[in-house]
N, C-alpha and C positions, 0 to 999 in steps of 0.2 A: 647703154641700155636706156631706152626712152622712159620718161616718167609714166607711172601707172595711174595718174590722178583721175581721169575721167574717160579712159579708153573703154571701148565696147568689148565684151567677152562672150564666149559661148557658154550657156548655162546647161548643165547636165543634171536635171532633176531626176530623170529616168534614162536608162541607157538607150531606149528606143527613140529618145528625143534629140539625139545628137544632131547638131547643125542648126538648132533653133537659136537665132540671134536675139540676145537680150542685153540691156545695159548692165554695166558692172555695178558693184557696190558703190554707193556715193557717200563720202564723208560729209556729215552735216554739223559736226561740232567737235571741239577739242578743248581740253582743260587740264591745267596742272593744279591739283587740289592741295590745300595747305596741310591737311591731315591724312594719314593713311586710311584707306578704305578697308573695312572689315567684311562687309557683305553688300550685295546689290541685287535688285530684283525689278524687272519690268512690270508695269501694270498690264493686266490682261485685256483691258478695254481701251486704254488711252496711250498716247505717246508720252508716257511719263515713266521715269525710273527713280526708285528710292535707293538711297545710299546710307549706310551707317559707317561712322568713322571712329577712330580711336579716342576722340575727344568726347564721345558719348552723344554726338549730334545725330539726328535723323534728318536727312536732306531729301528734298523732292526737286528733280530737274525735269525739264521738258526736252523733247527731242531737238527742236530747232535751236541750234547754236549752243546746246547744252545749258540753256538758261535756267537759273534757279528760281523755283516757284516759292518755296518757303523752307524754313529750317526750324526744327523743334529742338531747343537746347536741353541738356540733361538737367534733372531736378533731383533733390534729395528724396522727394516723395516717391518717384517712380524708380530712379536708378541712373547710373552713369556708364554701365558696361553692356552695350547692346551685343547680343550673341546670335540672333537670327531674325530674318524678315520673311513675311509672307503676305500676299495680297488676297483679299476676299475676291471670289470669282467675278463679282460685279464691278470691281475696281473702285468702289466707294470707301472702302475701309482698309487700313494697313495694320497688320499685327506685327509687333516686335517684342522680343524677350529681353529681360535684364538679368544678367548673371549675378550681379552684386546684391540685388534685393530679392531674387527668385520670384519675379513677377512677369506677367504677360500683359501688354498694353494694347488696346484697340484704339487706333487713331483715325479720326475723320480726315479724309483727303482734302475736302473743299477748304477747310479753314485751319487745318493742323490742330484740331481740338481733340483732347483725350476723351474718348467715349466710355471706356470701361477698363478697369484694372482688376486682375485677380491673381492670387498667389499660387505658386506651384511648389511641390515638395522638393524638387531637384532643379538645379540650373538647366535651362533648355539649351541644347546645342544645335538643334535643327527643327524646322517646322515646315508643314505643307498644308495648303488650304485647297480642298477639292470640292467641286460641285457635283451633286448626284445627277446623272443623266439617264438612269434606268427608266424605261417607259413602263407605266402602270396606269390602267384605266381609273382605278380608285384614287391614285395620286393626282392624276390630271384633274379629276372632278374636285378634289380637295383644294388644289392650287387655284382653280378657277372660281371656287365658291367664295362668297363674301364672309368676312369674319363676323360671326353673329354677335360677338361681344359689343360691337358698335351699336347694335339695336337695343341692347338692354342696359348698357352702362353709360353714365355721363362721360364726356370727354375729360380726361385728366388735365387739370390746369397746369400751366408752366410754373416753375419755381420763381421766386422774386428775382428780379434782374441783378440785384447786388450780389446774390450768391451764385446764380446760374452762370455769370460771366467768369467767375473764378473756378467753379467746379468743372466747367467745360463738359458737362454731361447732358443736361437738359437745357437747351437754348430756347429763348423766347421766340426766335425766328422759326422754330420747328413747330408745326401745327400738331403733329402726332409723334411725340418723342420716341415711343416704344417701337413703332413700326420703322422709323428712320434708323433706329439702333439695330434692329434686326435685319434690315434690308428686305430682299424678296422672301416670300414664304417658301420658295423652293429650297429644299434642304441642302446645306453645305456644311462641311466638316473640317475643322481645324485640327490637325494632328501635330502633337508635340513629342519630341524625343530628347532624351538627356542622358546623364551619367547613370551607371548601374542599372541599365535596362529600363529606364523610366520612359514609358510610352502612354500617352493619354489622348483621347479623342473628345473634341468639344463641338457639339452641334451649334451652328450659327456663330461659332467662335466664343460662345458664352456658357453653354450648359454642357457639363461633362457627361457624356453618354457611355464612356468606357474607360476603364483604367486597367491596362494590360500589365500583368505581373507574372514574372517567372519564365517567360519565353525568350526574352532578349537579355543577353549578358553583355557586359562591357558598355562602351559609350556609343550612342547612336550618332552616325555621321551624316546620314541622309535617310529620308523616308518618303513614301508615296502611297496614298490610298487610292485604290482603283475606283473609277467613277460609278461602278455598279455595286460598290461596298462589299464585294465578295472577298477581297484579300488586301493585305497591307504589306508592302515591300519595305524592308529595313536594311540599310547598310550599317553594320556595327563593327567597331574596332574592339577585338577581344584578345585576351592573353592565351597563348597556346600552352601546351604542357611544359614546354621548355621556357616559358615566360617571355616569349617574343610576341610583339603585337601583330595580329593578323586581321585582314579585312574579310568579312564574311557577309554573305547575302542570306537574309532570313525572310521567309514568306509566312505570314500569319493568316490563318483562316478566320475571317470575320463574317461567316455565313449567316449568323443570326441577324445581323444588321440588314443583310440583303434579303433574307427570307421574310423578315417582318418590316420591310421598308415603309409601307403606309402607316403602320402602328408606331414605328420609331419616329417618323416625321411628325405625326400628331402629338405624341408625347413630348418630343424635343421642343416643338413650337410652344406648347403650353408651359413647360418648365422654364423656357427662356423668358416668356412673359412674366412668370412668377419671379424669376431672378431679377429682372429689371424693375419690377414693382417693389421688391425688397430694397433695392438700391434707392428708388424714388422715396420711399418712406424714411430711409436713413437720412437722406439729404433734407427732407422736409423737417425732420426733428432737429437737424443741425441748424437750419434756418431759424427755428423757434428758439433754440439756445442762444444764437447770436443776437436775436431781437431782444432777448431778455437780459443777457449777462452784463452788458456794458452799463446800463442804467442802474441796475440793482447793486452792482458792485460798488458804485459810487456811494450809494446810501449805506450799504453794509459797512464799508471802510470808515465812513464818518461816524457812524454809531459805535463801531468797535473802538475807534480811537478815543471817543468820548468816555467810554467805560474804562479803558485802560489808563487814561490820564487823570480821571477824577479821583479825589482823595477820600471821598466818603464811602461808607460801606453799603449805602442804599443801592438798590437795583434800578435798572433803567425803567422798568415798569412802574416802580414807586415814584420815580422822578416825574414821569409823564402824568401819573394819576394825581399827584399833588397839584400839578399845573391844571389838570382838568377840573378837580374839585374846588380848589381854593383860588385858582387864578394866579398863584405865585410859584416861582421856580427857583431852584438852587442856582448859585453863581455859575457852577459848571455847566448846567443845562442851558442857562441863558447865554453863556459864552459860545456854546456849540451852535445855538440857533442864530445868534446875531452875527457872529464872526465867521463861522464856517458855512452854514447853510445860507444865511441872509434871506430877506423877504423875497427879493427877486429870484434868487437861486431856488428857493423852496417852490415858488410858483412854476418855474421852468421845470424843476424836477417832477412835480406833480403831473404836469402836462405830458412829460416824457414817459412816465410810468403808465399813465392812462393809455397813451399811444401804444406802448409795448403790449399792454394787456389786449388791446384791440387787434394788434397784429397777430399775436399768438392765437387769439380766438378765431381769426379768419383762417390761419394756417391749419388749425385743427379741423375746422368745418370743411374747408375746400380741398385740403391736401391729405391729411391723415384719414379722414372718413371716406373720401372718394377712393384713395389708394387701398384702404381696407376692404371696401366693397368690391373693388376689382379683384383683389386677392381671393376673397371668398368665392367669387364667381368662377375664377379659373381653377381653384382647388376643387370646387364642387364638380366641375366638368372632368377633372382628372379622376376624382372619386368615381364618377360614372364610368369612365374608361376602365378603371381597375376592377369594376364589377363584371366586366366582359372578360372573364377569366381565360377563355379559350384564346383570345387575341393578345391580351396584355400581361397575363401572369408570367409567361416566359421571359418578359422583359424586366421583371422584378417590381412591378407596381403592387404595392401592399395597401389594400383598402383601409386596414386598421391604422397604419401609420398616417395615411392621408386624413383620416378622421381626426387624429390627434392634431394635425396641422390646422385643420378647419377650426377646431376648438381653440387652439392658440391664437389664431387670427381674431376669433370672436372675443377672446379675453382682451386682446389689444384694443379692439373697438370699444369695449366697455370702459377700459381705462382712459381712452381718449375722451369719451363722453363724461367720465368722472372729472377729468381735468377741466372740461368746459364748465361744470358746476362749481368747481373750486375757483375758477377765474371769475365767474359771475358773482360769487359771494365776496371774493377778495376785492373786486372792483368797488363794490358798495362800501366795504370797510375802508378801503384806501381813500376813496373820495371823501368820506366823512372825516377821516383822520387828517388829511391834508387841508380840508376846509377849516376844521377847528384849529389846527396848528397855525395856519395862515392868519386867522383872526387873532390868535394869541400873540403872534409876533408883531402884528400891527399895533396891538395895545402896548407891547413892550417898547415900541418905537414912538408911542404916543401919537400915532397917525390916525387919520379918520378911517373908521370901519364902515364899509357900505352897508346900508340897512338890510339888503337881501342876504348878506353873509352873517349879520349879527343875530339872526334868529336861529335857534338850535332846538330841535324837538327832542322828546325823550327817546325816540327811535334813533336819532343821530347820536345821542350820548351812548346808547347801547352799542351802536356800530363801532364807535371809538373804543369803548371798553372791550369789545370782542377783539378788535385789532390789537390792543395792548396786551390782552391776555394771551392771544394766540402767538404773537410775534416777539414779545419782550419778556417772557417768563423764563425762569431757570437760565439766567444769563451765563453763569460759569460754564454750563454744558455747551451753550451756544458758541461761546468764544473758543472752546476747545475744538469746535467744528468750523473754525474760521469764519464765525459771524454769519452763518446762513440763516437769515431772519425769515425769509419769505417762503410760504408754502409752495407757490408755483415753481419756484426755483428747485425745491426738493423733488418735485415731480420730474423735472427735466435733467437732474443730475444722474450721471451714469454710475450708480453705486449699488452695491448689494444690500446695504443697510435698510432697515424698515423706515417708513415715513415717521417723522417725529410727531406729527399730528394728523393721523388718518381722518378721512371725512366722517362726520358724525352721522350715523345711520339711525339714530333714535327717531321713532315715529314714522319710519319708512314702512308703509303698509305691505308692499310687495315682499320685502325681506322678511317681515313678520309672518306673512302667509307661507313663504317657503320654509321657514324654520318649523312651523307647525305642521307642515305636510310631510308625512313619512315617505310618500311616493315621489315627490318632486325634489326632495332634499339632495339625493344622490343621482338625479336623472342625468343621463348623458346628453339630453337635448338642451340642457342649460349650460351656458358658458360660465366658468369660474371667474370671479372678479378680482381676486388678490387685493383686497383693500389696503393691506399694509405695505405694498410695494410701489415703486415709482414707475412712471411710464417707460423710462429707459430699461428698467429691469424686465418688464413684461415684453418689451420689443426684443431684447436679446434672447429671452426664452422662446419667443415666437420664431425668431431666425434659426435658433438651434433645432427646433422641431422640424421646420420646413427643410433645412439643410439635410437632415436625416432622411427625409423623403426623397430629396434630390440625389443623394449619394447611393441609395440602394440599387436603382436600376444600373448605375455605372458599375457597381460591383458585380451584379449578376451578368451583365453583358460582357464585362471584362473577363470573368471566369469562363465564359463560353468560347473565348478566343483560344485557338489551338495553333501550334506550330505545324505548318504544312511542309516546309522545306528549310534545310540548313545547309548552306554550301560555302565552305571555306575557299576563298579566292586566291589570296596571295599575302605574303608578308609585307609589312609596311616598310618601304624603302627609307634608308637613313636620310636621303636627300630631301625628304618631304617634312622633316621635323620642324623646320621654320616656316612652312607654308601655312597661311591662314586656313583653318579647318573647313570653313564654309566654301572655299574655292577648290577644294580637293576633289578629285574623282574618287569613286564612281559617281556617275550621274544617273538619275532615275527618270523614267518617262512612262506614262500610262497610255497605251494605244487604245483609245476608246472604241474604235470601229472593230478592230481585231480582238479586243478584250485580252490584251497581252501586257505584261510588265516587261519593260526594256531596261537593261542595265548596260552602260558603256563605261569602260575602264581601261587603264593601261597597266602593264607589268614591266616597268623599265628595267628592273633587275634581270628579267628573263629575256624579253624581246623589246628593246627600246624603240624599234621602228614599227611596232604593231599596235593596233587598237582592237579591243575585244568587245563583242556584243553578245550579251546573254538575254534570251527571251524565254518567258514563262507565262503560261496562261493564268489569268486572274482567278479562274475557277479552280480551287485547290483540289477538288475531287476528280478533276480531269486526268485521264491516264495518258494523255499525249506527252511525249518526252519533251523536255526543255532543250532548246537549241543553243549552241555556243559556236560562234564563228569569229575568226580573227581577220582583220583588215590590214593588208600590207601597205605601209605608207612610205617605204624606203625611197622609191623613185616616183612618187605620186604625180609630180608636175612635169614629167617627161612628155613633151609634145613637139614633134619636129616642125609642126606648122606654126608654132608660137615662138617668135624670136626670143622673147624674154625667158620663156621656160627652157628653151634650148641652151641659153647661156648658163642655166642653173642645173643642167642635166646631171652633173657629177655630184650634186649635193645629196646627202642622205638625210631623210626627214624623220622627225619624231613628233609625237603629239604632246603639246603642253596642256591643252584643255579642250574639252569637247562637251557640247550641250545639244540637246535635241531641238532642232528648229521646227520640225513637225514630225509626223509619223514615219516619213521616209527620207528625211534629210538631217544630217548632223552639221552643225557649225563648229569648226575646229580652228584652233590656233596651232600652227605648225612651226617647227624650228628646223631650218636647214643648215647643215654644217659641211664645210670642206676645208681641211687644214685649219687656217686661222680665220676663215670667213664664217660669218654667222648672220643669218637673216630670218625674219619672222614673216609669216604669211597667215592671212585670214581666208578661209576657204569654206565652201559648201560641199559636203561630202555626201553623194547619193548612196542610199542603202538598199536600192532595189535588188541588186544582184546578191547582196548579203542576206536579205530577207528571204529570197527564193532559193537559197543554197540547199541543194538536195543531199549533201553529204552528211551522214549521221555522225554524231560524236557520242561515244559511250563513256559516260562520266563514272569514274571509280570513286565510290562514296568515301573510302578510307584515305583518300589523298586530296591534297589541295589542288586547285586548278593549275597553279603555276608549276606543279610537279608533273603534270601530264600535258603541258602546253604543246609539246611536239606533235601530239596526235589531234590537235584542234584543226578542223578544216580552215583553209586560208583563202581569202578572196582579194583580188587586186582591182579596185573599182576604176572606172574611167572618169577622171575628174574634168577633163576638158579645160576650159579657160575660166571656170567659175572660182576665181581666187584673186587675191589682191595683196601685194606686198605692203607691209606696214613699215614704211620708211621712218627712220629717226625715232624708232620706238622699240624697246625690248618688251614686246607684248608677251603676256603670260596667261591671262584669264579672259573669259568672255561670258557675257550674259545675253540671251536672245529672247525674242518674242516673235514666233512665227506668224501669229495672228496679225500683229501690227507690222511685221516684216522689218524689224529693227534689231540692231546688235550694238553692244557696248563692250569695247576692248579695254582691258586694264593692264598696265605695265607691271613688271616684276617688282617695282618699288611701291606698288599699290597706291600711286598718287596720280599718275598720268593716264588720262582717259580719252578715248576717241569713240565717237558715236557714228553709226552707219545706217543708211537705208539699204536693205539687202535686196530688194526686188523693185527697182525703180521702173515705173510705168512710163508710157508716152507722156509728152509734155502736157497735153490737154487733161489726161487723167490725173497727172501729178498736180496740176493746178487745182483741180476739183478736190483731190484728197487733202491738199494743203488748206483749202477753204473749210472743209469739214473738220479737219483737226483743229484749225484756228477757232472755229465756232465751239468745238467741244471743250476748248481750254479757257474760254472767256471767263467762266466763273472762277477758275483757279487763278487767273491772272489778276483779277480785281481783288480777290480776297487774300492773296499771298503776300501783298506788299507790306503788311503790318507785322509779319512774323519773322522778318530778318532781311538783311540787305541782299539785294539781287546781285548775281554775278554779272560782270560786264559781258556784253555780247561780243562774239568774235567778228561779227559783221556790223558795220555802221550804216545806218539808213542814209540813202542818197549817194553812196559810193558806187563807182563803176566797177565792172567785173575786174578790170586791170588793177584797180586799187585794192579790191578784195583779195586778189591773187597775191599782191605784194604784202598785204597785211598777214595773209596766211603763211607766206614764205618766211616773214620775220618771226611769226609765232613758232614755226617749225625750227628755226635756228635757235630760238630761246629754249624750246623744249628739248632740242638735241643736247644742249649744254646741261639741262637738268637730268638727262638720262645717265649722266656719269654716276648718279646715286644708285642706279639700278644694280641689282645683283645679277651677274651673267648667268 
């Protein structure tokens, strides 16, 4: 038999096209991976494939030579057990789930940066990310309109570089962080499935718009949301009455999402903005804590150590007051000042604390206040939407709950402004205290005191006395609280306890006016200030109120979901127990043009040489019967005009894996057997005859499909020569992308990978496509080098074709020896 490397084949995309000569599949890469692959998915827009392995790594490879672009190692923060993958429809973001931490992570493709992390109730077993393509005049005008928030709100500043580089959420290189995180305004929905019937839908991959409860039992194996949002297909593994695992097809009616699509899109976009702003405020507050904590802890620990080691019963306040009034200090205080702090150290510490105050002040003004203003703006718009009850009340928007969220954001803004006042007062006291202490230490050292520092006014003495009274009173209680001396730090601590020294409001004319006014005291127009609470406490309260607003629409929409169809297909074969769940059939596909759900699966226990295709309309109210057809694969490659196929005419074929290449073509991995011989084939299977099958099948609802398989109409497609032998490889699984015309074949040991171009054009067109693909990958190539070592290319620059052929031959010999590890 002649090698099948680059021979030409006859492609049969439709039966009426028999005889159209096209090139065969072309292998463009091959790799033996160090760790077994758990899941793989092609990018919808680029020639990139994402892989997750048993080591918890997320890998991104390009089509050419299967070169690695970057790798994202596992972390304790996110998790180490990747269970599912899904690409955002624009190909710029990758979602993956972690089973050990019950989290879903959104990862930026350009730089392997973690954009967003959110927890889920149950470990995710499968996910699907779909883009809404339903045409609507109101939606089109909404998509094309400019975001009005840009006209009224200042641009949100980026976080400080020192933190943004570690958080990987808001990078300084992004001019508009929120829009970059959202992607396009066009609605897309991330669907998650898990154990115990767990199904949730997330708009833009961030905001939960539906939580489905009660309609799916067992474990979700696969799911697919129709592009018109009318229905959701779910493949679930459930336990039968006799406790045997069964594969079932479930169709859920999500008609509310489709009927209210413009309203859902507007609400989801607003709530996604709000979720992102909450994350932004959280990170801003974290930056403030980091700017403050290191410097003050040094001072705190030194003063605490001084009190713990001193033998006298006097308090710290008395020690410093004695030095302030009489110019004399105890030996313990003098030892602290001269040996631990030192003159140089005190000067440096004073400058650092003043710098920390300034940094926090800038963060409050530029980040907390701007973020709060943006939150108020978007919540006010959501409140306006909720008042349009005819449109938005069916989606669960509650104007009263949104009013409470607006009030909570107002309270947070007041608390941030209160922190500014505390910082301003504390800066004055701190400067006076450190200036006085610096002069006192110079006198202890008998050094020259500069004349400008030697002068001390009565106001300066009052500032020092206020500082000592505020920060060094009731020492025993302070030390029980781990030496928290400074009021600003108490504002930033994430504690439920009240502030030890709330701001002094005596003499505040506005508060006095409110107390005396019976009408304004309880007015809903005024935001409560919570003077006894910290900024962190008010922030957590605000987050809780807003999360309540976000959850209610998800509950209402989730309750509107109904089960439209439940079809038990077949029992789980014992041979599939060790197969990775994400590679198992059935496979789902949404035919957008025909508005159909397609399900392809095998029943090896019943008919090992048949492939089954189930089709059902996405509109659950449609009375059109669902169609089921079987495809006979037993002698699929019989073709007397093809010498290679003729040699294999006695082989009986079965399907190992099948994925939809497009609406009318399946990409399949076939296994041919004859006595002791075994070979694997990658083929493109046309579905035109199967889709147009006129034979009806009457499904008996009280029986599984495998129990009535003999009455399913059968088709034998004409494959022609659109196939390729997979030599030296025990191929088992395949992942395809019909838009990019690529396929990735994985061996049974889930380590050996081959990558193919499935529809090779003429040389000129091929060169042009390569240039376009190369230009499309430039950003990835330059940014990926710092995230992990690149894999070695299979081809070396400057080699001749003969040399490349020899290298490929050697690689095949090596991989053939590795295949001994494969399971037959």
